[in-house]
C-alpha positions in Angstrom: -6.1 95.5 115.9 -2.7 96.2 114.0 -2.1 97.5 110.6 0.5 95.2 109.2 1.1 91.8 110.1 4.0 90.8 108.0 6.3 90.3 110.4 4.0 88.1 112.7 3.5 86.1 109.6 7.0 85.7 109.2 7.7 84.2 112.5 3.9 82.6 112.1 2.8 83.7 115.6 -0.8 86.1 115.8 -0.2 89.7 116.3 -1.3 89.0 120.3 1.9 86.5 120.7 3.6 87.2 123.6 7.7 88.1 124.2 8.2 84.5 124.8 6.3 82.7 122.0 7.8 85.5 119.6 11.7 84.1 120.7 10.4 80.8 120.6 9.4 81.2 116.9 12.5 83.1 116.1 14.5 80.2 117.3 12.5 77.9 115.1 12.4 79.8 112.0 16.3 81.0 112.1 17.3 77.2 112.0 14.6 76.5 109.3 15.6 79.1 107.2 19.3 79.5 107.5 20.8 79.5 104.3 22.9 76.5 105.5 20.1 74.3 105.7 18.8 75.3 102.0 22.0 75.3 100.1 19.8 74.6 97.3 17.7 77.5 97.3 18.7 81.0 96.2 15.9 82.8 98.2 17.1 81.3 101.7 19.6 84.4 102.8 16.7 86.9 101.6 14.2 84.8 103.9 16.5 84.4 106.8 17.6 88.0 107.0 13.6 88.9 107.1 12.9 86.8 109.4 16.1 88.3 111.7 14.6 91.9 110.8 11.0 90.5 112.0 12.4 89.6 115.1 14.3 92.6 116.0 11.3 94.6 115.7 8.9 92.5 117.6 11.2 91.6 120.4 11.6 95.5 121.1 8.6 96.7 122.8 9.0 100.5 121.8 9.5 99.3 117.9 6.8 96.5 118.4 4.3 99.1 119.6 5.2 101.5 116.5 4.9 98.7 114.1 1.6 97.8 115.1 0.2 101.4 114.7 2.1 102.4 111.8 3.7 99.9 110.0 7.2 98.9 108.9 8.1 102.4 108.1 8.1 103.9 111.2 9.1 100.7 113.1 13.0 100.3 111.6 15.1 102.4 113.2 16.6 104.9 111.0 20.2 104.5 112.2 19.5 100.5 110.9 19.5 97.7 113.7 21.9 96.6 116.1 25.6 96.8 115.6 28.0 94.1 116.0 28.8 94.6 119.4 25.4 94.9 120.1 24.1 91.7 118.5 27.4 90.1 119.9 25.8 90.5 123.4 22.5 89.1 122.0 24.2 86.0 120.9 25.4 85.0 123.9 22.3 85.2 126.1 20.9 88.8 125.6 19.0 90.2 128.3 17.9 87.1 130.0 20.9 87.0 132.0 21.5 90.3 132.5 20.3 89.9 136.2 23.1 87.3 136.8 26.0 88.2 134.9 25.5 91.8 133.7 26.2 93.0 130.3 29.0 91.6 128.0 31.7 94.1 127.1 34.1 92.0 125.5 33.7 92.8 121.8 32.6 96.3 122.6 35.7 96.9 124.7 38.3 95.6 121.7 36.1 97.7 119.5 36.4 101.0 121.5 40.3 99.8 122.7 41.7 99.9 118.8 39.8 103.0 117.9 41.2 104.9 120.9 44.8 103.7 120.1 44.7 104.8 116.9 43.5 108.1 118.1 46.1 108.2 120.5 48.7 107.1 118.2 47.8 110.1 115.6 48.1 112.2 118.7 51.7 111.6 119.4 52.4 111.8 115.9 50.6 115.2 115.5 52.6 116.4 118.7 55.9 114.7 117.6 55.8 116.9 113.9 54.9 120.3 116.0 57.7 119.9 117.8 59.9 119.0 114.9 58.6 122.4 113.2 59.3 124.3 116.3 62.7 123.1 116.5 63.7 123.8 112.8 61.9 127.1 113.0 64.5 127.9 116.1 67.2 126.5 113.8 66.6 128.5 111.1 66.6 131.9 112.8 70.0 131.7 115.8 70.8 135.3 117.6 74.0 136.9 116.6 76.9 135.7 118.7 78.5 138.3 120.6 82.6 138.6 120.2 84.4 137.9 123.7 87.2 139.3 122.5 85.5 142.5 121.4 83.7 142.6 124.3 86.3 142.3 127.1 88.7 145.3 124.7 85.5 147.8 125.1 85.2 146.9 128.8 89.1 147.9 129.2 88.9 151.1 127.0 85.8 152.3 128.5 86.0 151.4 132.5 88.7 151.0 135.0 90.2 148.1 135.9 88.4 147.5 139.3 85.0 148.7 136.9 85.9 145.6 134.5 86.5 143.1 137.5 83.0 144.1 139.2 81.6 143.8 136.0 82.9 140.3 134.9 82.1 139.2 138.4 78.5 140.5 138.3 78.4 138.8 134.8 79.8 135.5 136.2 77.2 135.4 139.3 74.3 136.4 136.7 75.3 133.6 133.9 75.5 130.9 137.3 72.1 132.4 138.6 70.4 132.1 135.3 71.8 128.6 134.9 70.2 127.7 138.1 66.6 129.2 137.4 66.9 127.5 133.7 67.5 123.8 136.0 64.9 124.4 138.0 62.3 125.3 134.9 63.2 122.3 133.6 62.9 120.5 136.7 59.7 121.8 137.1 58.3 120.7 133.7 59.9 117.4 134.1 57.9 117.0 137.2 54.4 117.7 135.6 52.1 114.7 136.0 52.3 112.7 132.6 49.2 113.7 130.2 46.8 110.3 130.5 46.1 108.9 126.9 42.2 108.3 125.6 42.6 104.7 126.2 44.2 104.9 129.9 41.2 107.1 130.3 38.5 104.7 128.9 40.4 101.9 130.9 39.8 104.0 133.9 36.5 104.4 133.1 35.6 100.9 132.5 37.1 99.9 135.8 34.8 102.2 137.8 32.0 100.9 135.3 32.7 97.4 136.5 32.7 98.0 139.9 29.1 99.4 139.5 27.9 96.9 137.9 29.5 94.1 140.2 27.7 96.3 143.1 24.5 95.7 141.5 24.4 92.5 140.5 25.5 91.4 144.4 22.7 93.1 145.6 20.5 91.2 143.3 22.4 88.3 143.9 21.6 88.8 147.9 17.9 89.6 147.3 17.5 86.4 145.2 18.8 84.3 148.1 17.2 85.9 150.5 13.9 83.9 149.5 15.7 80.9 151.1 18.0 82.2 153.7 15.3 85.0 155.4 12.8 81.7 155.3 11.9 79.1 157.8 15.1 77.4 156.0 14.0 74.0 156.7 13.8 71.2 154.1 10.2 72.2 152.5 11.9 76.0 151.8 14.8 74.3 150.2 12.8 72.3 147.9 10.7 75.4 146.9 13.6 77.8 146.6 15.2 74.2 144.3 11.9 74.5 142.4 11.5 77.6 141.8 14.6 78.1 139.9 14.3 74.7 137.9 11.4 76.8 136.2 13.6 80.0 135.8 16.8 77.6 134.4 14.0 75.8 131.6 13.3 79.2 130.1 17.0 80.7 130.4 18.5 77.7 128.9 16.6 78.0 125.5 18.6 81.5 125.1 21.4 81.6 122.5 24.3 79.9 124.4 21.8 79.8 127.5 22.7 76.3 128.3 26.4 77.0 128.4 26.0 80.1 130.4 23.6 78.5 132.9 26.5 75.6 133.5 29.2 78.3 133.6 27.1 80.3 136.3 26.4 76.7 138.2 29.9 75.9 138.2 31.1 79.2 139.9 28.6 79.2 142.2 29.1 75.6 143.4 32.9 76.4 143.5 32.6 79.6 145.6 30.3 78.1 147.9 32.6 75.1 148.9 35.4 77.2 149.1 33.6 79.3 151.7 32.0 76.4 153.3 35.1 74.3 153.4 37.2 77.3 155.1 34.3 77.0 158.1 35.7 73.5 158.7 38.9 71.5 159.0 41.0 74.8 160.2 40.3 75.9 156.2 41.6 72.8 154.7 38.6 71.6 152.9 38.4 75.3 151.4 41.8 75.4 150.8 41.8 72.3 148.4 38.7 73.7 146.7 40.5 76.9 146.4 43.6 75.4 144.5 41.7 73.1 142.4 39.7 76.1 141.3 43.0 78.1 140.0 43.4 74.8 138.2 40.4 75.1 136.7 41.4 78.8 136.1 44.5 78.0 134.0 43.0 75.5 131.8 39.9 77.9 131.1 42.9 80.4 129.7 44.4 77.9 127.7 41.4 77.0 126.0 40.5 80.7 125.4 43.7 81.2 123.7 44.1 78.3 121.7 40.1 78.9 120.4 41.7 82.5 119.1 44.8 81.3 117.6 42.5 78.4 116.0 40.2 81.0 114.6 43.5 83.0 113.3 44.4 80.5 111.6 41.6 79.7 109.8 41.4 83.3 109.0 45.1 83.0 107.2 43.6 80.2 105.7 40.7 81.8 103.9 43.0 84.5 103.0 45.2 82.5 101.1 42.6 80.7 99.5 41.0 84.4 98.2 44.6 85.5 97.3 44.8 82.1 95.1 41.7 82.7 93.4 42.2 86.8 92.5 46.0 85.3 91.7 46.9 83.9 88.0 50.0 82.3 89.5 49.5 78.7 90.0 49.1 77.3 93.2 51.5 74.7 94.9 51.9 73.0 98.1 54.9 72.8 100.4 56.4 70.3 97.9 56.4 72.4 95.2 53.4 70.5 93.5 50.4 72.4 91.8 47.4 72.3 93.4 43.9 73.0 92.2 42.3 76.6 93.0 39.6 76.5 95.5 36.0 76.3 94.0 33.4 78.6 95.1 31.8 75.5 97.3 35.1 75.5 99.4 35.0 78.8 100.0 32.0 79.1 101.3 32.6 75.8 103.3 35.6 77.9 104.9 34.0 81.1 105.6 31.2 79.3 107.3 34.0 77.5 109.4 35.6 80.6 110.3 32.3 81.7 111.6 31.9 79.1 114.0 35.6 79.5 115.0 35.2 82.8 115.5 32.1 82.3 117.7 34.0 79.6 119.5 36.7 82.1 120.6 34.2 84.7 121.1 32.3 82.4 123.4 35.4 81.4 125.4 36.6 84.8 126.0 32.9 85.9 127.3 32.9 83.1 129.4 36.1 84.3 130.9 34.6 87.4 131.5 31.2 85.7 132.9 33.4 83.9 135.1 35.7 86.9 136.4 32.4 88.9 137.1 30.5 86.3 139.0 33.9 85.6 141.2 33.4 89.1 142.3 30.0 89.0 142.8 30.1 86.1 145.0 32.9 87.4 146.8 30.5 90.3 147.9 27.7 87.9 149.4 29.6 85.6 151.2 32.6 87.2 152.0 31.6 90.3 153.8 33.0 90.3 157.5 30.5 92.6 158.3 27.5 90.3 157.8 27.0 87.6 160.6 28.8 84.2 160.0 25.5 82.4 160.3 24.0 84.5 157.6 26.8 84.2 155.1 27.0 80.4 155.6 23.1 80.4 154.7 24.0 82.4 151.8 26.5 80.0 150.4 24.6 76.8 151.3 21.4 78.6 149.3 24.2 79.3 146.6 25.2 75.9 146.3 21.7 75.0 145.9 21.1 77.3 142.9 24.4 76.1 141.4 23.4 73.0 141.5 20.2 73.7 139.7 21.9 75.3 136.6 24.6 72.9 136.4 21.9 70.1 136.4 20.0 71.8 133.2 19.8 70.4 130.1 17.9 70.5 126.9 15.6 67.5 125.6 16.3 66.7 121.9 13.5 68.7 120.9 14.5 71.5 122.6 18.2 71.3 121.3 16.6 71.7 117.7 15.2 74.7 118.4 18.6 75.8 119.7 19.9 79.2 117.7 21.9 78.4 114.7 24.8 80.2 116.0 25.5 77.0 118.2 25.2 74.7 115.5 27.8 76.8 113.6 30.2 76.2 117.0 29.5 73.0 117.2 30.3 72.3 113.4 33.5 74.4 113.8 34.6 72.4 117.2 34.1 68.8 115.3 35.7 69.7 112.2 38.4 71.0 114.3 38.6 67.5 115.8 38.6 65.5 112.9 41.5 67.4 111.4 
């Protein structure tokens, strides 16, 4: 019995709905109620936000329990819902793919890097100002100079020549000694290790965390493959293994960007398995061929990532120009000097939607690059570990190839595609408009 069923009613599910049923209902509702699908409905945005809030509560076991017992007031987090970095990870698969690819860090690292870079710059500026202030203070209060001629006169009149010579010689010796001492101090100061910036410390910490994550994922993948590698390993076992992961893929493909992620995982699994298995035959020439082919694919993926980022940047600049044109009374002219009409609110809204899609497209390409990097490290630990018997490694590679093909062959039916997240629609729309321009 729940004290408030409003969130369940928004998603159109009973209070007894499972997590999977809630997720499916949210997908359908988010697409149906999205403002872009209801351009003439002024309440569409409000409904869409309410649906998103309902899902964030009901998809979290702890928040759902609070909501069922106490209602909305106790269920909504005091600090609000997820920040941009957390929402970003939800857009690309969420927790469903965590055991395969770990946690995506792209946006979180970008935000943290920008923040720490600003802090380091402030610290550098503060140290510079302190050093300048110290030098100004030292220059403002110089010690009184001693006349050399007066000193020599005093020495000559107050002591014998031998004493004077001895004193002068001793003084010269001391001067040399002091200079040497000062040089040693300076050298010791220069030899001190450079203080690490906050950004450098953060990057080192992230590298350690990445290694831990890869280690954990490799153990998980080994256990996953052991279902087949530790079995009788006959045709029946291979078919059973394949069927098991076909069922899992059918659930994963419905996650946000789930099909793209599945295909990416499948591509890496098959690619790395072929490289390893090829290296066991024909003096390793087969593995060399697939390795070269994989490097070529990496170059293309890099170019696509950069291209998507630049495309998003250019769209953002266009939007900024449109906003500036609307806010400025100066007539808008093209490169030929012809006056142009100022953009309408509808054109501005369309450009904003286009920008959102292209930003997501760039984010996906960046995330895909991160996923591929992680997976290659994970697979390497599973099949390249020379402490493991070669027959076991061959079985792992063969099993990995079977799993990879299952993921590569995953697809959505027309009905399933309609249920896909609205975020994917935005990316598809942005890509379509890019090709037509």
